[in-house]
C-alpha positions as CSV (number, residue, x, y, z in Angstrom):
1,X,-18.8,6.2,-24.4
2,X,-21.8,4.6,-22.4
3,X,-22.6,5.3,-19.1
4,X,-22.0,1.8,-17.8
5,X,-18.5,1.7,-19.7
6,X,-17.6,4.6,-17.8
7,X,-18.5,3.3,-14.5
8,X,-16.5,0.3,-15.1
9,X,-13.6,2.2,-16.5
10,X,-13.4,4.3,-13.4
11,X,-13.6,1.2,-11.0
12,X,-10.5,-0.2,-13.2
13,X,-8.6,3.2,-13.2
14,X,-9.1,3.5,-9.2
15,X,-7.8,0.1,-8.9
16,X,-4.9,0.7,-11.0
17,X,-4.1,3.7,-8.5
18,X,-4.4,1.7,-5.5
19,X,-2.3,-1.0,-7.1
20,X,0.4,1.7,-7.9
21,X,0.3,3.2,-4.3
22,X,0.8,-0.3,-2.8
23,X,3.7,-1.1,-4.9
24,X,5.5,2.2,-4.6
25,X,4.6,3.3,-1.1
26,X,4.9,-0.4,0.1
27,X,8.7,-0.4,-0.1
28,X,8.6,3.2,1.4
29,X,6.8,2.0,4.2
30,X,8.8,-0.9,4.7
31,X,12.1,1.0,4.5
32,X,10.8,3.5,7.3
33,X,9.8,0.7,9.5
34,X,13.1,-1.0,9.2
35,X,15.0,2.3,9.7
36,X,15.9,2.0,13.4
37,X,16.7,-1.8,13.0
38,X,18.8,-2.0,10.1
39,X,20.8,1.1,10.7
40,X,22.9,1.0,13.6
41,X,24.8,4.4,13.3
42,X,23.7,7.7,12.2
43,X,25.5,7.4,8.8
44,X,23.7,4.2,8.1
45,X,20.4,5.5,8.9
46,X,21.1,8.4,6.7
47,X,21.8,6.1,3.8
48,X,18.7,4.2,4.3
49,X,16.7,7.6,4.3
50,X,18.5,8.6,1.3
51,X,17.4,5.5,-0.6
52,X,13.8,6.8,-0.6
53,X,14.6,10.5,0.0
54,X,13.9,11.4,-3.7
55,X,10.8,9.5,-4.2
56,X,8.8,9.1,-0.9
57,X,6.7,12.2,-1.4
58,X,6.1,11.3,-5.1
59,X,4.7,8.0,-4.2
60,X,2.2,9.4,-1.6
61,X,0.6,11.3,-4.7
62,X,-0.7,8.1,-5.6
63,X,-2.8,7.8,-2.4
64,X,-3.9,11.4,-2.9
65,X,-5.1,10.6,-6.4
66,X,-6.9,7.7,-5.6
67,X,-8.8,9.5,-2.9
68,X,-9.5,12.4,-5.2
69,X,-10.7,10.1,-8.1
70,X,-13.0,8.1,-5.7
71,X,-14.5,11.5,-4.6
72,X,-15.0,12.6,-8.3
73,X,-16.0,9.3,-9.8
74,X,-17.9,7.5,-7.0
75,X,-18.9,10.2,-4.2
76,X,-21.4,7.8,-2.4
77,X,-18.4,5.4,-2.0
78,X,-16.3,8.3,-0.7
79,X,-18.8,9.4,1.6
80,X,-19.7,6.3,3.2
81,X,-16.1,5.1,3.4
82,X,-14.7,8.3,4.8
83,X,-17.5,8.8,7.5
84,X,-17.3,5.2,8.4
85,X,-13.6,4.8,8.5
86,X,-13.2,8.2,9.8
87,X,-11.0,7.6,13.0
88,X,-9.1,4.9,11.2
89,X,-8.3,7.3,8.3
90,X,-7.5,10.1,10.7
91,X,-4.9,7.8,12.4
92,X,-3.6,7.2,8.8
93,X,-3.1,10.8,8.2
94,X,-1.4,11.2,11.5
95,X,0.9,8.4,10.5
96,X,1.7,10.0,7.2
97,X,2.3,13.5,8.7
98,X,4.8,11.9,11.3
99,X,6.6,10.4,8.4
100,X,6.7,13.6,6.4
101,X,7.8,15.7,9.3
102,X,10.7,13.5,10.4
103,X,12.0,13.3,6.9
104,X,12.2,16.9,6.7
105,X,13.3,17.8,10.3
106,X,15.6,14.8,11.2
107,X,18.7,16.4,9.9
108,X,18.0,19.9,11.5
109,X,20.0,19.2,14.5
110,X,23.1,17.1,14.7
111,X,22.2,15.8,18.5
112,X,21.8,11.8,18.6
113,X,18.7,12.2,20.5
114,X,17.1,14.5,18.3
115,X,17.8,12.2,15.2
116,X,16.8,9.0,17.1
117,X,13.6,10.6,18.0
118,X,12.7,11.4,14.4
119,X,14.0,7.9,13.1
120,X,11.5,6.3,15.6
121,X,8.8,8.6,14.3
122,X,9.5,7.6,10.8
123,X,9.3,3.9,11.8
124,X,6.0,4.4,14.0
125,X,4.5,6.6,11.2
126,X,5.2,3.9,8.6
127,X,3.9,1.0,10.8
128,X,0.8,2.7,11.7
129,X,0.0,3.6,7.9
130,X,0.8,-0.1,6.7
131,X,-1.4,-1.5,9.4
132,X,-4.4,0.7,8.9
133,X,-4.4,0.3,5.1
134,X,-4.3,-3.3,5.3
135,X,-7.0,-3.5,8.1
136,X,-9.1,-1.1,5.8
137,X,-9.0,-3.3,2.7
138,X,-9.5,-6.4,4.7
139,X,-12.8,-4.9,6.0
140,X,-13.8,-3.9,2.5
141,X,-13.3,-7.5,1.5
142,X,-15.0,-8.8,4.5
143,X,-18.0,-6.5,4.4
144,X,-19.2,-3.8,6.8
145,X,-22.4,-2.9,8.3
146,X,-24.3,-0.3,5.9
147,X,-28.0,0.4,6.3
148,X,-30.4,1.4,3.5
149,X,-29.4,5.1,3.6
150,X,-25.9,4.0,2.5
151,X,-24.5,4.9,6.0
152,X,-21.9,3.0,8.2
153,X,-23.8,1.8,11.2
154,X,-20.8,0.3,13.1
155,X,-17.8,1.8,15.0
156,X,-13.8,1.6,15.2
157,X,-14.3,-1.8,17.1
158,X,-16.4,-3.2,14.3
159,X,-13.3,-2.9,12.3
160,X,-11.1,-4.4,14.8
161,X,-12.3,-8.0,13.8
162,X,-9.9,-10.9,13.6
163,X,-10.1,-10.8,9.8
164,X,-9.2,-7.1,9.6
165,X,-6.4,-7.3,12.0
166,X,-5.0,-10.2,10.1
167,X,-5.1,-8.2,7.2
168,X,-3.4,-5.3,8.8
169,X,-0.5,-7.4,10.1
170,X,0.0,-9.2,7.0
171,X,0.2,-6.1,4.9
172,X,2.9,-4.7,7.4
173,X,4.8,-8.0,7.1
174,X,4.7,-7.8,3.2
175,X,5.7,-4.2,3.2
176,X,8.8,-5.0,5.5
177,X,9.8,-7.7,3.1
178,X,9.1,-5.2,0.2
179,X,11.3,-2.6,1.8
180,X,14.1,-5.0,2.7
181,X,14.3,-6.2,-0.9
182,X,14.4,-2.4,-2.0
183,X,17.2,-1.7,0.3
184,X,19.1,-4.9,-1.1
185,X,18.9,-3.1,-4.4
186,X,20.1,0.3,-3.1
187,X,22.6,0.0,-0.3
188,X,26.2,-1.3,-0.5
189,X,28.7,-3.0,1.7
190,X,27.8,-4.1,5.1
191,X,24.4,-2.5,5.1
192,X,23.5,-4.8,1.9
193,X,24.5,-7.9,3.7
194,X,22.6,-6.9,6.8
195,X,19.4,-6.2,4.9
196,X,19.7,-9.3,2.8
197,X,20.0,-11.6,6.0
198,X,16.8,-9.6,7.5
199,X,15.0,-10.3,4.2
200,X,15.3,-14.1,4.7
201,X,13.7,-13.8,8.1
202,X,11.0,-11.4,7.1
203,X,10.1,-13.8,4.2
204,X,9.3,-16.5,6.6
205,X,7.1,-14.3,8.5
206,X,5.4,-12.8,5.6
207,X,4.6,-16.0,3.8
208,X,3.1,-17.7,7.0
209,X,0.8,-14.8,7.6
210,X,0.1,-14.3,4.0
211,X,-1.1,-18.0,3.5
212,X,-3.2,-17.7,6.8
213,X,-4.8,-14.7,5.5
214,X,-5.7,-16.6,2.2
215,X,-7.0,-19.6,4.2
216,X,-9.2,-17.4,6.4
217,X,-10.5,-15.6,3.1
218,X,-11.3,-19.1,1.7
219,X,-12.9,-20.7,4.9
220,X,-15.0,-17.5,5.2
221,X,-16.0,-17.6,1.5
222,X,-15.2,-13.9,0.8
223,X,-14.1,-15.1,-2.7
224,X,-17.5,-15.1,-4.2
225,X,-19.0,-11.9,-3.2
226,X,-18.6,-10.2,-6.8
227,X,-19.7,-11.1,-10.2
228,X,-16.1,-11.9,-11.2
229,X,-14.2,-14.9,-9.9
230,X,-10.6,-14.1,-9.0
231,X,-9.5,-17.4,-10.8
232,X,-5.9,-18.2,-10.8
233,X,-4.8,-14.7,-9.7
234,X,-4.6,-15.4,-5.9
235,X,-2.7,-18.6,-6.7
236,X,-0.1,-16.6,-9.0
237,X,0.2,-14.2,-5.9
238,X,1.1,-16.9,-3.5
239,X,3.4,-18.5,-6.2
240,X,5.2,-15.1,-6.6
241,X,5.8,-14.9,-3.0
242,X,7.1,-18.4,-2.7
243,X,9.4,-17.6,-5.7
244,X,10.7,-14.5,-3.7
245,X,12.2,-16.7,-1.2
246,X,14.2,-18.6,-3.3
247,X,15.6,-15.5,-5.2
248,X,16.3,-14.1,-1.7
249,X,18.3,-17.1,-0.7
250,X,20.1,-17.0,-4.0
251,X,21.2,-13.2,-3.4
252,X,19.4,-12.4,-6.5
253,X,17.9,-9.1,-5.3
254,X,16.4,-7.9,-8.5
255,X,14.1,-10.9,-9.0
256,X,13.3,-11.1,-5.1
257,X,12.2,-7.5,-5.4
258,X,10.2,-8.2,-8.7
259,X,8.5,-11.2,-7.1
260,X,7.3,-9.4,-4.1
261,X,6.2,-6.5,-6.1
262,X,4.0,-8.9,-8.2
263,X,2.7,-10.7,-5.1
264,X,1.3,-7.1,-3.9
265,X,0.0,-6.2,-7.4
266,X,-1.7,-9.6,-7.9
267,X,-3.2,-9.3,-4.4
268,X,-4.7,-6.0,-5.0
269,X,-6.0,-7.3,-8.2
270,X,-7.5,-10.3,-6.4
271,X,-9.3,-7.8,-4.0
272,X,-11.0,-5.8,-6.6
273,X,-12.0,-8.9,-8.6
274,X,-13.7,-10.3,-5.4
275,X,-15.8,-7.2,-4.9
276,X,-16.5,-6.1,-8.4
277,X,-19.1,-4.3,-9.1
278,X,-19.4,-3.7,-5.5
279,X,-17.3,-0.9,-4.0
280,X,-18.5,-1.5,-0.2
281,X,-20.3,-4.7,0.8
282,X,-23.1,-4.4,3.3
283,X,-23.1,-7.2,6.0
284,X,-26.5,-5.8,7.2
285,X,-28.2,-6.6,4.1
286,X,-26.5,-7.5,0.7
287,X,-29.1,-5.4,-1.2
288,X,-27.7,-2.1,0.7
289,X,-24.2,-2.7,-0.7
290,X,-22.8,0.2,-2.7
291,X,-21.8,-0.7,-6.2
292,X,-20.2,1.2,-9.1
293,X,-23.7,1.6,-10.6
294,X,-25.5,3.4,-7.5
295,X,-22.5,5.2,-6.1
296,X,-21.2,6.8,-9.2
297,X,-21.2,10.4,-10.5
298,X,-23.0,11.4,-13.7
299,X,-22.1,10.5,-17.1
300,X,-20.9,13.9,-18.0
301,X,-18.7,14.1,-14.9
302,X,-17.1,10.7,-15.5
303,X,-16.7,11.7,-19.4
304,X,-14.9,14.8,-18.5
305,X,-12.7,13.0,-15.8
306,X,-11.6,10.5,-18.4
307,X,-10.6,13.1,-20.9
308,X,-8.5,14.7,-18.2
309,X,-7.1,11.5,-17.2
310,X,-6.0,10.7,-20.7
311,X,-3.9,13.8,-21.0
312,X,-2.4,13.9,-17.6
313,X,-1.9,10.5,-16.4
314,X,1.0,9.6,-19.0
315,X,2.7,12.8,-18.2
316,X,2.9,11.8,-14.4
317,X,4.0,8.4,-15.3
318,X,6.9,9.5,-17.6
319,X,8.0,12.1,-14.9
320,X,7.9,9.6,-12.1
321,X,9.7,7.0,-14.1
322,X,12.3,9.7,-15.0
323,X,12.8,10.5,-11.3
324,X,13.4,6.7,-10.5
325,X,16.0,6.4,-13.5
326,X,17.8,9.6,-12.4
327,X,18.3,8.2,-8.8
328,X,19.0,4.6,-9.6
329,X,22.5,4.4,-8.3
330,X,23.4,2.4,-5.1
331,X,24.1,4.3,-2.0
332,X,27.0,3.7,0.5
333,X,27.2,4.6,4.1
334,X,29.9,7.3,3.6
335,X,29.4,10.7,4.9
336,X,31.1,12.3,1.9
337,X,28.6,11.0,-0.5
338,X,25.4,11.3,1.5
339,X,23.1,14.4,1.3
340,X,21.6,15.5,4.7
């Protein structure tokens, strides 16, 4: 395999990892953010947590794999992004730790105050993670100040620009909607009706924010930064989100979930098409941007990685698919059936 082919291949594979993470962890974050608001009683909150209890940690593996693959395949990209986004990524790590600790320790004590505290930690950790991820990707699409030495020359406030913040808030809204649709598929009885009613309201907010982000992106001309035009992909993403509203109102939960999932997938595809072959755009000087060609590892490294990925990725996918199949049943807010 040629060196250029391997560089493009690993750009695509990393894109797939991020798409998988956004799709899977997106509803996890949404469920976490909704937890204190949808669940009115402890047994209801336990049912909500159980809906993702068997899969949330597996979904986070996609983030770890995306980060690891970036480090191995494009070390210059990894170095610039993780040094430039250091504080933001540290806060993301804090959010993920808050979630993990809370899932594990919530049921160690039956005191209402103890459990409520951890419920809010799950919600805050999920919100912080979704907000920072959305802001980070929006800034990568917008471009950041990078000098000739491939070093980020801004600070945290550079990332807190209107476009970055809108990207973060929009991601939060989409993940909330994604999580509500997932809960509609997993819960029973009154909880199911409550979450479906919430999904209708969330769809309005998410759609308004998503369209505003699209208009901002178009007006600022962020579409034409790379070699490949997104074409109809962003239009399809909007169409899927609009279709989700129809299915939510028709109480067709499965189709509503699929439509929002497709919106997330096509949004991420749009992002990677917008930037290719760039991985980090320099607003200081376009010639100083990091691309898949000047930020990649050696041909030997990419070849070995490709062989390893060919062997182990299908195994991981089969295992994760099996775990979702095994825990596919609906959950009711009944203490006798819940696992604490």
